[in-house]
C-alpha positions as CSV (number, residue, x, y, z in Angstrom):
1,M,7.4,-65.9,-4.4
2,F,5.9,-62.4,-4.4
3,S,5.2,-60.6,-7.8
4,L,4.3,-57.1,-8.2
5,T,2.9,-55.8,-11.5
6,V,2.5,-52.0,-11.9
7,N,0.2,-50.8,-14.8
8,S,1.7,-47.7,-16.5
9,P,-1.2,-44.9,-16.5
10,K,-2.5,-43.6,-19.4
11,P,-1.9,-40.0,-20.4
12,L,-4.4,-37.9,-18.9
13,S,-6.9,-36.1,-21.5
14,L,-9.2,-33.4,-20.3
15,S,-11.7,-31.9,-22.5
16,T,-13.8,-29.1,-20.7
17,P,-14.8,-25.7,-21.9
18,F,-13.4,-24.4,-18.5
19,L,-9.9,-24.8,-19.4
20,P,-8.6,-22.2,-22.0
21,S,-6.5,-23.5,-24.6
22,H,-2.7,-22.3,-25.1
23,P,-2.1,-19.9,-27.4
24,H,1.0,-21.2,-28.7
25,P,1.3,-24.8,-29.5
26,L,3.9,-26.9,-27.5
27,P,7.3,-27.5,-29.4
28,T,8.1,-31.0,-30.7
29,I,11.1,-32.6,-28.8
30,T,13.1,-35.0,-30.7
31,H,16.2,-36.6,-29.1
32,K,19.0,-38.3,-31.2
33,P,21.7,-40.1,-29.1
34,N,25.2,-38.9,-29.8
35,L,27.3,-41.9,-30.9
36,T,30.6,-40.0,-31.6
37,P,33.1,-40.7,-28.8
38,R,34.2,-37.5,-26.9
39,P,37.7,-37.2,-25.2
40,I,37.8,-37.5,-21.3
41,S,38.9,-33.7,-21.1
42,A,35.4,-32.8,-22.8
43,L,33.7,-34.5,-20.2
44,I,35.1,-32.5,-17.3
45,I,35.6,-29.1,-19.1
46,P,33.3,-27.9,-22.0
47,P,34.8,-26.3,-25.0
48,S,35.9,-22.7,-25.0
49,G,33.1,-21.6,-27.1
50,Q,30.4,-23.2,-25.1
51,R,32.0,-22.0,-21.9
52,N,32.0,-18.3,-23.5
53,Q,28.3,-18.8,-24.5
54,Q,27.4,-20.2,-21.3
55,Y,29.0,-17.1,-19.4
56,S,27.4,-14.7,-21.6
57,T,23.9,-16.0,-21.2
58,A,23.8,-17.3,-17.7
59,P,22.3,-14.9,-15.1
60,P,24.9,-13.5,-12.8
61,Q,25.3,-16.0,-9.9
62,Q,26.0,-14.9,-6.2
63,Q,29.5,-14.2,-5.2
64,Q,31.4,-17.0,-3.5
65,L,33.0,-16.2,-0.2
66,Y,35.7,-18.6,-0.4
67,Q,38.0,-19.6,-3.4
68,P,40.8,-22.1,-3.3
69,F,44.2,-20.6,-4.0
70,R,45.6,-21.6,-7.3
71,P,49.2,-20.6,-8.0
72,P,49.5,-18.7,-11.3
73,P,51.0,-20.9,-14.1
74,S,54.6,-20.6,-14.8
75,P,55.5,-19.5,-18.6
76,L,55.2,-22.6,-20.7
77,P,58.0,-23.5,-23.2
78,P,57.6,-22.0,-26.7
79,K,56.7,-25.5,-28.1
80,F,54.0,-26.1,-25.5
81,R,52.3,-22.7,-25.7
82,N,49.9,-23.5,-28.5
83,L,48.6,-26.8,-27.2
84,D,45.2,-27.5,-26.5
85,T,43.9,-29.4,-23.2
86,N,44.0,-32.9,-24.9
87,S,47.4,-32.3,-26.0
88,K,48.9,-31.1,-22.8
89,L,47.4,-34.1,-20.9
90,E,49.0,-36.4,-23.6
91,V,52.4,-34.6,-22.9
92,L,52.1,-35.3,-19.3
93,A,50.8,-39.0,-19.8
94,N,53.7,-39.9,-21.9
95,R,56.5,-37.7,-20.3
96,L,57.1,-36.2,-23.6
97,G,60.2,-34.0,-23.2
98,L,62.6,-33.2,-20.3
99,W,60.7,-32.9,-16.7
100,Y,61.2,-29.2,-16.3
101,E,59.6,-28.5,-19.8
102,Y,56.4,-30.3,-19.0
103,A,56.2,-29.4,-15.4
104,P,54.5,-25.9,-15.9
105,L,51.9,-27.9,-17.8
106,I,50.5,-29.0,-14.3
107,P,49.5,-25.4,-12.9
108,S,48.3,-24.5,-16.4
109,L,45.9,-27.6,-16.3
110,T,45.1,-26.6,-12.7
111,S,43.9,-23.2,-13.7
112,E,41.7,-24.7,-16.1
113,G,40.0,-26.6,-13.5
114,F,41.7,-29.9,-13.1
115,T,42.4,-31.2,-9.6
116,P,45.4,-33.2,-8.7
117,S,43.6,-36.3,-8.2
118,T,41.8,-36.0,-11.8
119,L,45.5,-35.5,-13.3
120,E,46.8,-38.5,-11.5
121,E,44.0,-40.7,-12.9
122,I,44.5,-39.2,-16.4
123,T,48.3,-38.9,-16.6
124,G,49.5,-41.2,-13.9
125,I,51.6,-38.6,-12.2
126,T,50.7,-38.8,-8.3
127,G,49.8,-35.6,-6.2
128,V,53.1,-35.9,-4.5
129,E,55.2,-36.0,-7.7
130,Q,53.0,-33.2,-9.2
131,N,54.1,-30.7,-6.4
132,R,57.6,-32.0,-6.6
133,L,57.7,-31.3,-10.5
134,V,56.1,-27.9,-10.2
135,V,58.3,-26.8,-7.1
136,A,61.6,-28.2,-8.6
137,A,61.0,-26.4,-12.0
138,Q,60.6,-23.0,-10.2
139,V,64.0,-23.7,-8.2
140,R,65.6,-24.4,-11.5
141,D,64.3,-21.1,-12.9
142,T,65.9,-19.3,-10.0
143,L,69.2,-21.1,-10.8
144,V,69.0,-19.9,-14.5
145,E,68.1,-16.4,-13.1
146,C,71.1,-16.5,-10.9
147,G,73.5,-17.5,-13.9
148,L,74.3,-20.9,-12.9
149,D,76.5,-22.4,-15.8
150,E,75.0,-24.8,-18.3
151,E,77.3,-27.6,-17.4
152,T,76.0,-27.7,-13.8
153,L,72.4,-27.3,-15.1
154,S,72.7,-30.0,-17.4
155,F,73.4,-32.5,-14.2
156,F,69.7,-31.9,-13.2
157,E,68.0,-32.8,-16.7
158,S,67.9,-36.6,-15.5
159,G,66.3,-37.1,-12.2
160,G,66.9,-33.5,-11.0
161,A,63.5,-32.8,-9.9
162,E,64.1,-34.7,-6.7
163,L,67.5,-33.0,-5.8
164,L,66.2,-29.3,-6.6
165,Y,63.2,-30.1,-4.8
166,E,65.1,-30.6,-1.5
167,I,66.7,-27.1,-1.8
168,R,63.5,-25.1,-2.1
169,L,63.5,-23.3,1.4
170,L,66.9,-21.8,0.5
171,S,67.7,-18.2,-0.8
172,G,68.4,-17.8,-4.4
173,K,72.3,-17.5,-3.8
174,Q,72.2,-20.6,-1.5
175,R,70.5,-22.4,-3.9
176,T,73.1,-21.7,-6.5
177,D,75.8,-22.8,-4.0
178,A,74.1,-25.8,-3.1
179,A,73.6,-27.0,-6.7
180,R,77.3,-26.7,-7.6
181,F,78.2,-28.5,-4.4
182,M,75.8,-31.2,-5.1
183,V,77.1,-31.7,-8.7
184,R,80.8,-31.8,-7.6
185,N,80.0,-34.3,-4.9
186,G,77.4,-36.4,-6.8
187,F,74.7,-36.2,-4.1
188,D,71.5,-38.3,-4.1
189,M,68.3,-37.2,-2.8
190,K,68.9,-38.1,0.9
191,Q,72.1,-36.1,0.8
192,A,70.7,-33.1,-0.7
193,Q,68.1,-33.0,1.9
194,D,70.9,-33.2,4.7
195,L,72.4,-30.4,3.0
196,A,69.4,-27.8,2.6
197,R,68.7,-28.6,6.4
198,A,72.2,-28.0,7.4
199,M,72.3,-24.8,5.3
200,K,69.0,-23.6,6.8
201,D,70.0,-24.5,10.4
202,F,73.3,-23.1,10.5
203,P,72.5,-19.6,11.5
204,R,70.6,-20.9,14.5
205,R,73.5,-22.4,16.2
206,R,75.5,-19.5,17.0
207,I,75.9,-20.6,20.7
208,D,77.3,-24.2,19.8
209,Y,80.9,-24.7,20.4
210,G,83.2,-24.2,17.1
211,W,80.2,-22.5,15.4
212,D,82.5,-19.2,14.6
213,K,85.2,-21.5,13.0
214,F,82.6,-22.5,10.2
215,T,81.9,-20.5,7.2
216,G,78.1,-20.0,6.7
217,D,78.6,-19.2,2.9
218,S,80.1,-22.5,2.3
219,P,77.7,-25.3,1.7
220,G,80.4,-27.9,2.7
221,D,81.0,-26.1,6.1
222,C,77.4,-26.0,6.9
223,L,77.0,-29.9,6.1
224,A,80.4,-30.4,8.0
225,F,78.9,-28.5,11.2
226,W,75.6,-30.6,10.9
227,F,77.7,-33.8,11.2
228,F,80.1,-32.4,14.0
229,R,76.8,-31.5,16.0
230,L,75.6,-35.1,15.3
231,A,78.9,-36.3,16.6
232,Q,78.7,-34.5,19.8
233,E,75.4,-36.1,20.3
234,H,76.8,-39.5,19.8
235,A,79.6,-38.3,22.2
236,A,76.9,-37.5,24.9
237,A,75.2,-40.9,24.5
238,A,78.5,-42.7,24.6
239,A,78.2,-44.2,21.1
240,E,82.0,-43.9,20.0
241,E,81.6,-45.7,16.7
242,S,78.6,-43.5,15.5
243,R,80.6,-40.3,16.8
244,V,83.8,-41.5,14.6
245,E,81.6,-42.2,11.7
246,A,79.9,-38.7,11.7
247,M,83.3,-36.8,12.3
248,D,84.7,-38.8,9.1
249,K,81.7,-37.8,7.2
250,A,82.2,-33.9,8.3
251,L,86.0,-34.0,7.2
252,E,84.9,-35.4,3.7
253,V,82.7,-32.4,2.9
254,V,84.3,-29.6,4.9
255,E,85.8,-26.8,2.9
256,T,87.5,-24.0,4.9
257,E,91.0,-24.7,6.8
258,S,89.6,-23.1,10.2
259,A,86.7,-25.8,10.2
260,R,89.1,-28.7,9.3
261,N,91.4,-27.7,12.0
262,V,88.5,-27.9,14.6
263,L,87.4,-31.3,13.1
264,V,90.9,-32.6,13.4
265,E,91.5,-31.3,16.9
266,V,88.1,-32.8,18.4
267,L,88.7,-36.2,16.4
268,E,92.3,-36.4,18.0
269,G,91.1,-35.5,21.5
270,K,92.9,-32.4,21.5
271,G,89.8,-30.2,21.7
272,V,88.4,-28.4,24.9
273,D,86.7,-30.8,27.5
274,K,83.1,-30.6,28.1
275,D,83.3,-28.6,31.4
276,S,85.3,-25.8,29.4
277,V,82.6,-26.0,26.6
278,I,79.8,-25.2,28.7
279,D,81.6,-22.5,30.8
280,E,82.2,-20.8,27.4
281,Q,78.9,-21.0,26.0
282,V,77.0,-19.7,29.3
283,K,78.3,-16.2,28.2
284,V,75.5,-16.2,25.6
285,P,72.8,-18.6,26.9
286,L,70.0,-17.4,24.7
287,V,68.2,-19.1,22.0
288,R,64.7,-19.1,20.3
289,M,63.1,-22.4,19.6
290,K,61.9,-23.1,16.1
291,L,58.8,-24.6,15.1
292,G,59.4,-28.4,14.4
293,E,62.9,-28.2,15.7
294,V,62.3,-31.0,18.4
295,A,60.8,-33.3,15.6
296,E,63.9,-32.9,13.4
297,S,66.5,-33.4,16.2
298,T,68.4,-36.7,16.4
299,K,68.8,-36.2,20.2
300,V,66.4,-34.4,22.7
301,V,66.7,-33.9,26.4
302,V,63.7,-34.2,28.7
303,L,63.6,-32.1,31.8
304,P,61.3,-31.7,34.8
305,V,59.8,-27.9,34.7
306,C,59.3,-25.7,37.9
307,K,57.6,-22.5,38.2
308,A,59.9,-19.4,39.2
309,E,57.1,-18.3,41.7
310,K,57.4,-21.5,43.8
311,R,60.9,-20.4,44.5
312,E,63.5,-23.0,45.6
313,F,61.1,-25.7,47.0
314,E,60.2,-27.0,43.5
315,V,63.5,-26.6,42.2
316,E,65.0,-28.9,45.1
317,A,62.0,-31.3,44.9
318,A,62.2,-32.0,41.1
319,P,63.5,-35.3,40.0
320,W,67.2,-35.2,39.4
321,E,67.4,-38.2,36.7
322,C,65.4,-39.5,34.1
323,G,66.2,-41.5,31.0
324,G,64.9,-44.2,28.3
325,V,64.8,-47.8,29.4
326,G,63.8,-50.9,27.4
327,D,63.5,-51.6,23.7
328,F,61.3,-48.7,23.0
329,G,63.3,-46.1,25.2
330,V,60.4,-45.6,27.6
331,V,61.1,-42.4,29.7
332,E,61.2,-43.2,33.4
333,A,62.0,-40.7,36.2
334,E,63.1,-41.6,39.6
335,K,60.0,-39.8,41.1
336,D,56.5,-38.7,39.7
337,W,56.2,-35.1,38.4
338,R,53.5,-33.1,36.7
339,R,55.3,-30.9,34.3
340,W,57.9,-31.7,31.6
341,V,59.5,-30.1,28.5
342,V,61.2,-31.9,25.6
343,L,64.1,-29.7,24.2
344,P,66.5,-30.2,21.1
345,G,69.7,-31.7,22.1
346,W,71.6,-28.3,21.9
347,Q,75.3,-28.5,22.8
348,P,75.0,-26.8,26.4
349,I,72.7,-29.4,27.6
350,A,73.4,-32.5,25.3
351,G,75.4,-34.1,28.1
352,L,73.4,-33.2,30.8
353,E,72.5,-36.4,32.5
354,R,71.7,-35.6,36.1
355,G,70.4,-32.5,37.9
356,G,68.9,-30.7,35.0
357,V,65.8,-28.5,35.5
358,A,63.8,-26.0,33.6
359,V,62.4,-23.1,35.4
360,S,59.6,-21.1,33.8
361,F,59.4,-17.5,34.0
362,K,56.4,-15.5,33.2
363,S,58.6,-13.0,31.3
364,G,62.1,-12.0,31.0
365,K,62.3,-9.2,33.3
366,L,64.5,-10.9,35.8
367,L,67.1,-11.6,33.3
368,P,70.4,-9.7,34.0
369,W,70.8,-8.0,30.4
370,K,69.2,-5.3,28.5
371,E,66.4,-6.3,25.8
372,K,63.8,-4.9,23.9
373,R,60.6,-4.4,25.6
374,K,58.6,-6.8,23.6
375,Y,61.2,-9.4,24.4
376,K,61.2,-8.9,28.3
377,E,57.4,-9.6,28.1
378,E,57.8,-13.1,26.6
379,P,58.0,-16.3,29.0
380,V,61.2,-17.9,29.0
381,L,62.4,-21.2,30.2
382,V,65.7,-21.1,32.0
383,V,67.6,-24.5,31.9
384,A,70.1,-25.1,35.0
385,D,72.3,-27.6,36.1
386,R,71.8,-28.2,39.9
387,G,74.8,-30.3,40.1
388,R,77.0,-27.2,39.7
389,K,76.1,-24.7,42.5
390,E,79.4,-22.9,43.2
391,V,79.9,-19.4,41.8
392,V,82.9,-20.0,39.7
393,V,83.1,-17.8,36.6
394,D,82.4,-14.3,36.4
395,D,80.8,-14.1,33.1
396,G,78.5,-17.0,34.0
397,F,74.9,-17.0,34.9
398,Y,73.3,-18.7,38.0
399,L,69.8,-19.5,39.4
400,V,69.1,-17.7,42.6
401,L,66.3,-16.6,44.8
402,S,65.2,-13.0,44.2
403,G,65.5,-10.3,46.8
404,G,61.7,-10.1,47.2
405,N,59.7,-6.7,47.5
406,G,56.9,-7.8,49.9
407,S,54.4,-8.1,46.9
408,G,54.0,-11.9,47.3
409,D,55.3,-12.4,43.4
410,E,59.0,-12.9,44.4
411,G,60.6,-16.1,43.3
412,L,63.7,-16.8,41.4
413,M,66.1,-14.8,39.1
414,V,69.0,-15.2,37.0
415,E,72.2,-13.3,38.2
416,R,75.8,-12.9,36.9
417,G,78.6,-14.5,38.7
418,L,80.6,-11.4,39.2
419,T,77.6,-9.7,40.9
420,L,77.3,-12.6,43.1
421,K,80.7,-12.7,44.2
422,E,80.7,-8.9,44.9
423,M,77.6,-10.0,47.3
424,G,79.5,-12.7,49.0
425,V,77.3,-15.3,47.4
426,E,79.2,-18.5,47.1
427,K,76.5,-21.2,46.4
428,T,73.4,-20.9,44.2
429,L,70.5,-23.3,43.0
430,G,72.5,-24.2,40.0
431,T,74.4,-22.9,36.9
432,V,72.2,-21.7,34.0
433,L,73.1,-23.3,30.9
434,L,70.5,-22.1,28.6
435,V,67.7,-19.5,28.4
436,V,65.1,-20.6,25.9
437,R,62.3,-18.3,24.1
438,P,59.2,-19.8,22.8
439,P,58.9,-20.2,18.9
440,R,56.9,-17.7,16.9
441,W,55.3,-18.0,13.6
442,E,56.3,-14.8,12.3
443,D,60.0,-16.0,12.8
444,E,59.6,-19.0,10.7
445,E,61.0,-17.9,7.1
446,Q,60.3,-21.3,6.0
447,L,59.1,-20.1,2.5
448,I,60.9,-17.5,0.6
449,D,59.1,-15.0,-1.7
450,E,60.0,-17.0,-4.9
451,D,58.1,-20.1,-3.7
């Protein structure tokens, strides 16, 4: 066994005339332990008096270049305005009051220096729930400002934070309409989430069949159109039972008569067929992708990508068919290909099972319509059906070879059916179903000013 003993050295004492004596005696230091218990908030943040004294006597510190963003606290209810830090923590820990009353205490404590993790340890409210409470309280404030009746507001007093949080991305008027609709139909959190997504997504679906028959100001019509699109995706996947179920849900929530008529006709098989739908929609085959749209889609389309400058050689050589196989839906193609793109299952391409191809253009200059210059400079993807090469519709668009000017940049272009008929062209490389622009951050109005 190894033992080590350390002898403490004695204090050093120097007695020499060469060291001058200190003009002032050293102060006597005494230390008395503080046995009085202190609250947990005092261990984290000193009292206001000490803070003011510290800030007044401490030398100026170097300015920090970065400060974490802390939103300004919401106005506190009158009964909570005069509470000290300990009392605020006690209110949150014991949920004293209605949720929208004590929710503003969270940003108030955050402004005092508490972090979400610290608040979670003290109050038991998780960081996710803290965010939900604060945002839902702000949504409720906008409902009050918009004049929502007290009877509807009372519906959200118990468990309403989960519902109001889901409609945070809507405008003030949309929030009011959505709140009334949720109360009338007794929605839960999942249904509220679908409603908010449907209302936010509706303006983006102008090219979809039947869109003009639904009313964007009606929450029920927006949600019905959401289910209607879902039914079309199930129909393209030959899932008849799921299609009928989605159509029944659409009929349960639809509000306007014109939208109901469309749903009834399609459900009874009286709607237009698939080919006429595509022919009608190619008149406006232009859409801009939204960030995260593919992740939210219940059905996606995987297409091989060709470069326009490679002319017809890549278009003809690209795989004609690919699909999911096995339990995991692993995508397999009939041949190897280097470039692929995943697009949402939009109506014009949802039923495209064979012959689809996406052609990438460096700019939109070869599109046969007038646009702003900044849009013409953007790259685009042109989705075409190679199985439909005949020029049939005058207002349709078709993928053809460009005339070429000897510069070496000539490749493919998009042309109207009427122009091709006047030129005597009967066959093309394929019928254009859709022209896709890339997503842009500045177009993503995911948060409104109130948030």
